[in-house]
matplotlib code that plots the C-alpha trace (Angstrom):
import matplotlib.pyplot as plt

x = [9.2, 12.2, 13.4, 13.1, 9.5, 8.5, 9.9, 7.8, 4.7, 5.3, 5.8, 2.6, 0.7, 2.0, 0.7, -2.7, -2.7, -1.8, -4.8, -7.0, -5.9, -6.7, -10.3, -10.4, -9.4, -5.7, -3.2, -0.1, 3.2, 5.7, 5.8, 8.8, 10.6, 14.0, 16.2, 19.4, 20.2, 17.1, 14.6, 11.7, 8.1, 5.8, 3.6, 3.6, 0.3, -1.8, -5.4, -7.0, -4.7, -2.5, 0.7, 0.2, 2.9, 1.4, 2.6, 1.3, 1.0, -0.4, -1.1, -2.3, -4.6, -5.5, -4.1, -1.3, -3.2, -4.2, -1.6, -1.8, -0.8, 2.6, 3.4, 5.0, 6.6, 10.0, 8.5, 6.5, 9.6, 11.5, 8.7, 8.6, 12.3, 12.1, 9.1, 11.0, 13.8, 11.3, 9.8, 13.3, 14.3, 11.1, 10.8, 7.4, 7.7, 4.4, 2.4, 0.0, 1.2, -0.4, 0.6, -1.8, -1.8, -3.3, -3.8, -4.5, -5.6, -4.4, -5.9, -3.7, -1.2, -2.7, -1.6, -4.7, -6.2, -9.3, -9.8, -8.3, -8.7, -7.5, -6.6, -6.2, -4.1, -3.0, -0.2]
y = [-37.6, -35.9, -37.1, -33.5, -33.2, -36.6, -35.5, -32.3, -34.1, -36.8, -34.1, -32.3, -35.7, -36.4, -33.1, -33.8, -37.3, -35.8, -33.4, -36.2, -38.3, -35.5, -35.4, -39.2, -38.5, -39.0, -36.7, -36.2, -36.8, -36.4, -36.3, -37.9, -39.7, -40.7, -43.4, -43.0, -45.9, -47.8, -45.5, -43.4, -43.5, -41.0, -40.2, -41.2, -40.5, -41.5, -42.8, -43.6, -46.2, -46.8, -45.3, -45.6, -45.8, -44.6, -45.1, -42.7, -44.1, -42.4, -43.5, -41.7, -44.6, -48.1, -49.8, -51.4, -51.9, -49.9, -47.7, -50.0, -53.0, -51.2, -51.6, -55.0, -57.3, -55.7, -52.2, -53.5, -55.0, -51.7, -49.7, -52.2, -51.8, -48.0, -48.2, -50.2, -47.7, -45.0, -47.1, -47.7, -44.0, -42.8, -45.7, -46.7, -50.4, -50.7, -48.9, -50.6, -50.1, -50.4, -50.0, -48.1, -46.9, -43.8, -44.4, -41.6, -41.5, -38.5, -36.7, -36.9, -34.2, -31.8, -34.1, -33.1, -35.8, -37.3, -40.0, -40.8, -43.9, -45.0, -48.6, -49.2, -52.2, -52.7, -55.1]
z = [-20.7, -19.2, -15.8, -14.3, -15.7, -14.3, -10.9, -11.0, -11.9, -9.3, -6.6, -7.6, -7.6, -4.1, -2.9, -4.5, -2.9, 0.5, 0.3, -0.8, 2.2, 4.5, 3.2, 4.0, 7.6, 7.5, 9.2, 7.1, 8.9, 6.1, 2.3, 0.7, 3.5, 2.1, 3.5, 1.5, -0.9, 0.3, -1.4, -0.3, 0.8, -0.9, 2.1, 5.8, 7.5, 10.5, 10.1, 13.5, 15.2, 12.1, 10.8, 7.0, 4.5, 1.2, -2.3, -4.9, -8.5, -11.5, -15.1, -18.2, -19.1, -18.0, -21.2, -19.2, -16.0, -13.0, -11.2, -8.2, -10.4, -11.0, -7.3, -7.8, -5.2, -5.6, -5.1, -2.1, -0.5, -1.0, 0.6, 3.6, 4.1, 4.2, 6.5, 9.0, 8.8, 9.7, 12.5, 14.0, 13.7, 15.4, 17.9, 16.7, 17.3, 19.2, 16.5, 14.1, 10.5, 7.2, 3.5, 1.3, -2.3, -3.8, -7.5, -9.9, -13.6, -15.4, -18.4, -21.5, -21.9, -19.3, -16.4, -14.5, -12.2, -13.7, -11.1, -7.7, -5.6, -2.2, -1.5, 2.2, 3.3, -0.3, 0.5]

ax = plt.figure().add_subplot(projection="3d")
ax.plot(x, y, z, "-o")
ax.set_aspect("equal")
plt.show()
């Protein structure tokens, strides 16, 4: 799949995930927070007393594992680093934070979401 097409699908999936999170009681703060060379966080949101840093992952099937399983230690470390940049920029040092994952299973070819799952406190 072309890089540009992947980016469009990823952006659309992040919007779907943000809407889903709102139905779960989250308030969206920002979609796609970028911290230069350190990377990005797909969604930053608030749920009750937590600032949640949310990774959105999708897969066309479960043949190679769940989408959440693709968030390996290296990816988790990168997300943590970007989260701490956000915390420092916004002076949120006294906030409770959490790292969540929204995983999506897509229908073949159509790229429509067939299943969506929220994993709170994923790592």
